N, C-alpha and C positions, 0 to 999 in steps of 0.2 A: 403766532409765528409770522415773521415778516415774509413778504413776497419773495425776496431774494433767497432767504433760507429755504423756503418751501420749494422754489424752483431748483435749487442746488440739490436738495434731498431727492426730489422727483427724478431729475435727470441722472443722478448718480445711481438710483435704483434701476431705472430703465437701462442705463448703460451696462450695469452689472448683469441684469437679466439677459441682455443681448449677448454679452460676452460668454456667459456660461450656459446659454440655451443648448439643449440637446439637438443633435442631428438625428433625424428620423429616417430610417431606411425606406419607409413608404414614399418619402419625397423624392427618392432616387429610382423608383420603379419596382421595388420589391413587392411582389404580389401577395405572398404569404398564403397561397392556396394549396401548397403541397404539390403543385404540378409544374409551374413555371420555374426555371432555373434562376435562383436569386444571386448567383455568384457575382456577376458583373455589377448589379445594383448595390450589393453590400460593399464591394470594393470601392466603388465611387463614393459612397457615404463615408467610408473609413478614410479615404484619401482627402475628402473635403474637411475632415476633422483634424487632419495631421497638422502639427505645429500650433494648434490652439488648445491642446490638452482638454478636448471636449469628450462628451459621452455620445456614442452612437447608439440610439435607443431602438430596440426591436420590439414592437408591440406584439400582443398576443397573435399567434398565427402559426402556420406550418410552412417552413421555408426550405425549399429543395436546393441542394447544392451538388452540382456536377463537377465543380472545380474546387480551388482552395482559396483561403483568405489570408491576407497579411495585415495584422493590426499595427498601425504605425506607432512610433514612440509617443508615450504619454496619452494614448487614446484608450478609452474603455468601451468595449462592445458589451452592451447590457440588455438583458431581457427583462421580463416582468417579475420574475421570482426574486423575492427578498430573502428567502431561506431556501435551502436545498429541497427541491421537490422529490416526490416518491411515487413511482408507478409500480408498486408491488403486484405481481401476478396479473400483468396487463392482459394476458390471453386466457389463462386457464382458471381465473377466478372471477371473471365477469366485471372487473373494474375498468376504469377509463384507460384508454390507450394514450401514449405520450403525444399522439397527434391530435388529441381532443381538447387539450387545455394548455394554457400558458404559452411560452415561447419555445418552439420546438424546431431544431435543425435536423432535417432529414438528409443524411449524407449518402450520396451515391458515388461521388468521386473517390479516387484512391483504391478502388477495388482491384485486388490482385497485386497490390504494391507490397513493398517490404519496408524495413526500418530506414532505408536510404531514399525512399520515395518521398516527394514533397508532402508534408503533413496537411491535414485539412485546415488547421488554424495555426499560424505562427504568431506568437507574442514577442514583442521587443521591449526595449528599456522602458520601464514605468507603464507598460500597457497591461490591460486587464480584460479577462473574460468573466462575466458575471451573470447569474440568474437565468441560465438556459438549460434545456434538456437536449442532449445530442443522441440521436437514434439512427441506427443503420437498418433501413427497411428490408434490404436484400440479404441480411443474415437469416438463416433458416434454423429455427430451434429444433427441428427434427433431424438435423444432420450435423456433421462436424463444421466448425466455423470457416468462413471464407476469409482469407488473409486480406488485410487492408493496411494502408499507411498509418502512421501515427495520427491520432485525433488532434492532439495539441502538442506543439513544440514551444518550449519556453527558452528565450534567448535574451541577451543583453543583461541589464541590471534591473532588479526588482520587478520582474514579470509576476503576474498573479492570476490564479484561477480561484474564483470564489462562488459559493452557492450554486453549484452546477451538478446536474445528474448526467453522467456518461453511461447510458443505460446498457448498451451491448457492443462496445467497440472491440476490435481485435487487439489493438494497442491503444492505450488511453493517453498517458501524459509522458512526453519525453522531456524530463527536467534536467537536461545536460547543457554544458557550455554556457552557463549563466552565473550571475551572482545574486544572492539573497532572494531566491525564488520564494513565493508564498503560495501554498496550495491549502485551501481551507474550506471546510464544509462541502465536501464532494462525495457523492455516492454513485453506485452503479454496479455493473457486472462486466468488467473487462474480461475478455475470454482467454487471451493469451498472456497479456502483460499489462499490469495496472499503472505503476509509476516507476520510471527508470531514472536514477540519479547518478551522474558521473561528471567529471571535469568541473567540480565546484570547489572554489578556493575562498569563498566567503559564505557566511552562515546561511544555510537553506532551512526553510521551515515548512513542515507538513502537519496540519492540524485537522482533527475531526474528519478523517477520510475513511469511509467504510465501503468495502467491496463485498457484496452478498449476491447470491443467485436470485436477484429480484426479477430479472427478465425471464429466465427459464431454468428448470431443472429436468427437462426432458432427457431420458436416459442416454442417448447417443452423444448429445452435445455435452451434457454434464460429465459423462465419463471421460470424454476428450479433455475437458477443462481440468479434471482431477489428475490426468496423466501428463498434461503439458503446461498448465497455467501457473503463473507466478504473479503474486499480488504486488510486491514491492521489491525492487532491486536497488541496492546501494553499492556503488563502486567508489571511485575517488570523490569524497566530499569531506571538507574540513568543517568541523563543528556543525554537524547536521542536528537539528532539533525536530523531534517527531513526538506528537502528543495525541492520544485518543484516536488510534487508528485500528482497523479491524479487517480481517480477511476470512472468508468462509468458502471452502470448496476448491482448494488449489493444490497442486503438487507441492509447491513451496509457498509459505506465507511471506516470510521476510528472508531475502537472499542477500547476504553480504559477500559480494564478489570482488575479484581483483581484475582491473582493466589495465590497459597500457598506461593510463594516467596514475594509477595507484589504488589505494584502499580507503575504507571509511573509518572515521571516528565520529562519535556523536552520542547524544542523550535521547533515550527512547523511553517515554513515560506513558503508562496506561495503554500499552498496545496489546492486541489480542489476535489469535488465530484459532479458528474452529474448523474441524474436519479438513485439515490440511495434512497430507501425508507426512511432510516435514514442516513444522511450524517455523523454525529458525535454522537456516543453513548458513554456516560461516565458512567460506573458502579461505579467506584471510582478512585481517583487519589491522588497524594501526596499533603501534605499541602502547599508545595512551588510551586506547580502548573503546569498546562499546559498553555503554552504561544502560542496562535494561532494568527498569524499575516498575513495580506494580503491574506486571504483565500476567496474562492468562493464556495458556496454550493447551489445545486439545488435538489429539491425533487418534484416529481409529479406523482409517481405511487405507488401502494400498499395501504394498509389500513391506512388511516390518515397519509400520508407522511409528515414527519417533519424533518427539517434539524438537529436540535440539541435536543437530549434527555439526560437528566441527571437523574440518578436513585436515589431512596430513600436511597441507601447505600452510596452515595457519601459524603465524609467528607473533600475533598480537594478543591483547588482553580482552577477555569477554567477562563481564560481571552481570549476574542476575541477582536482584535484590527484591525480596517480598513478592516473589512470583509463584504462580500455581501451575502445576503440570498434571494433566489427567487424561484418561482414555475412554475405553479400554485400548491400550496401545502396546506395542512391543517393548519399547524402552522410553524412559523420559529423556535421557541424554546419552549420546555416544560421542566421545571426544577423542580427537587425535591432534597431531601437530605438535610444535615445540613451544607454543604460547602458554598462557595461563588462563584457565577458566575457573570462575568462582561462583558459588551459590551461597547466598546468605538469607536467612529467614524465609526460605522457600518451602512449599508444600508439594510432596510427591505422592501420587496415588494412581492406582489402576494400571500398573505396568505388568509385564509378563503375560501378555495375551497374544494369541494368534488367531486371525480371522479365518473362519471356515470358507472354503471355496464356493462360489456360485450362489450365495444367499442374499445378495443385494445389500441395501443400506442398513438393514436391520439384521445383519448376519450374526449367527452365534459365534462365540469366541472360545477357543481352547485355552485353558490355563497352563502356562509354562512356569514351572517352579524353580528353574535354574537360571533365569534371566534377571540381571540386576537392573535396578532403576537407573543408576548412573554407571556407565562404563567408560573409564579413562584409560586410553591405550598409550599415551605419550604426553610429554609436557609437564605442566604443573597443575595441580588440582586443589581447590579450596572448597570444602563443604562445611558450613558452620552455622549452627543455630537453626537447622532445618527440621522438618518433620516428615518421616516416612510412614505412611498410613497403611501399608500392606505388610503382612508377615511373610515376606519373601526376601531374597537377597537384595541388599540396599546398594552396595557400592562394590565395583571391581576396580582395583588399582593394578594396572598392567605393569609388566616387568620393565617397560621403558620409561615409566614415570620417574621424573627427576626429583620432584618435591611434592609432598601432599600434606595437607592439614585437614583432618576429619575430626571435628571436636564439637561437643555440646549440642548434639542432635537428639531429637526425640524419635524413638523407634518403636513401632507397634510390633510386639513379638520379640524374638531374640535378635541380638546383633548378628548380622550376616554380612560382614565386610571382608572381602577377600583381598589379600595383599600379595601380589606376585612380584612386587619390586624388592621384597626382602626387608629384614629388620635393619634399619639404619636411621641415623639422626634426622635425615631429611624427610622421613615419613613419620608423621605424628598422628596417632589414632588414640584418642582418649576422651574421657568425660562424656560419653554418649549414654543417654538414659534409655535402657531397654528392659524387657521383662526377664 
């Protein structure tokens, strides 16, 4: 190799290395000892990276924050974790605390705040939070949660949260007022609200997000979470894509709400909710629909636990394909509104149960013989190619139902489909395989 070529390659490599070198928060005074407030040092590092599309690297350590951070456009705030960390049972099982390893953000700011309070971290266009654990030391697992501001707010275009553990926030991710957000490989135990999506007019993406009671299942706190917590809320979002998500121990797992901006349509694949009083709550949705495929839903605590509830306000279309519903629960689905709800190739089991009072998580259940798996009070209903695995009432067609197609289902025991809408061409019940 000639000297000129060698020098050209050498200086090109050095220049590239210089341009893309990480900014290190330690160089701006972040102590990482869990005691000194790191807010100012972090913001200086982030501002220094602004305009350069650089990575602000956060080495292993415990970083205390009494204030909030703004991640500039094109900047990545990155910890050491290359995959989402897990701190299961940090207190009651003798394993490591989140303050003992990796990159941990200890959040003290925002205490007593609400959804309008400035969030801990704001992401902007093309900015990313990656590879950190966020922990709120002043939350007390022996009491009801303290209210805090949002942990993360996603704004602008293409903001991303990747490989993060949000261990015990009150409110985790505000994914509103942005375009093409990406939330991937995130876990934790948001206590009041996990992810809130609204005002989205270009495709949003949520992948591999699991919310479990990994921080604590102490009775008082967990009971409050079961009575108040919601894992995912989707209001106005156009073409939302959600894949491989999970919620355990909430009042509502997936809440499809209506805001001032509108309602949701989207594709939901491989989602799940376990021990949520209501797994899927649909207040209203878009006419082109919610497509829910390969999902698993379980409900068995709370007042009349039911996997799917569709409210009287719904005017849209909800489709469940190849989904499983089990309990022991009160009902698998209770449907209202003037929209269309369809179940295809689904499995229904363990409905018609009522939990006995005061017996805790492993309570005995009373068997109710007159409760149907699917109760449709209004709108249109499609149940086709499904299997009902209990010898109990399968479907109740309410008198306000406009159209219904109940065909080619497998029924364990005798067919028990009650039709209060009357015999008319718009109600089709045929070719069901029963004993």
